N, C-alpha and C positions, 0 to 999 in steps of 0.2 A: 495839606492841600492836595487834592487829587490830581492825577495826571491831566485830566481834561481841564480842570481849573487852571493849571499851569500853562497849558496851551492857549486857553482863552486870554490870559494875561499877555502871553507872547504875541498873539494876534492883535490885541488892542494896541500894544506898543508898535507893531508893524504898521498899523493903520495911522497912528500918530506920527511916527518918524518918517515913513516912506511916502505916505499919501497926504499928510497934513489934515487928517480927519480925526475928530474926537468921536470915538465909537459910542454907539448906543449899546451899552453892555448887555442889556436885556435881549435885544435883537441879536447881537453877536453870539451870545450864549445859545439862543435857539437855533441860529444858523449852524453853529458848530455841532450841536447835538444832531441836527438834521443830516450832517455829513456822515454820521455813523462811525464805524470802525476805521474808515479810510484815513482819519486824522492821525492814527497811530502808525501807519505804514509810511515809511520814508518816501517812497515813490508816489503813492496815491495821495499823499497829503499836500503835494504841490501841483501847480498847473504850469505847463510850458506855454509861454506866450507866443512862441514861434512855431509850434507844432500844430499844423492845420487839423489833424485828426483829433488832437486833444481839445482844441477849441470847438470843433464840431460836437464832441462829446458834451462839453459844457453847455453848448447851445441846446442840443437835443434833450439831454437828461435833466438839466437844471432849469433852463429858461422855459422850455416848452412843456416838459412833463411836470416839473415841480411847481413852477410859478404860473403855469397855464397860459403862457403867452403864445400868440400865433406866429408862425415862421415868417420871416421877411427881412429886408435889409436893415430894419431898425435893430434887430437882435445883433447882427454882425457889428453894426456901428456902436452899440452899447458895449459889447465885449471889447472892441478896439479902444473905446474911450476909457474903460476900466484898466486895460493893460497899459495904456499911456499914462494914466494917473499913478499906477503902481510903479511904473518905471520899466521901460523895455530892457535896460541894462541890468536890472535887478534879477538875478538868477532864480532865487527862491520866492516864488509867488504862492503863498499858502492858499489852498483851496477854500478854506473857510473865509479868508479875507476877500478873495475874489467873489465868492458867492454873496457875502455880505454887501460888497460894493455894488454888485449887479442888482441885488434886492432893492437897495436904496435908489440906484439909477432908474429903475423901472417903476419905483413907487409901489412895490408889492409887499410891503411890510405886513400887510393884513394876512398873507399866507401863513405867517408864523404866529 
């Protein structure tokens, strides 16, 4: 099993255990591939739910540029909802899992 496949299995387990979500493995794989090499970097592979600049990066680079959503309060509410579902006390929020949940939240699976 490749390193990426191992990570995808770990992300699916995270979704199930911490978020109560059964992952669409096809979509999760595509989102993980879309994250590129950042998933292999310990710092870049996670998202800090309490760091405003980190959340702004997620909003601008993922929601607006990647998913093609227009800026507005709905984006911040979506990010807050995903962070709440993932668990604010959970320190390690994997970027691929956050992106997967945001993709589902906004119904933008068609992008992948």
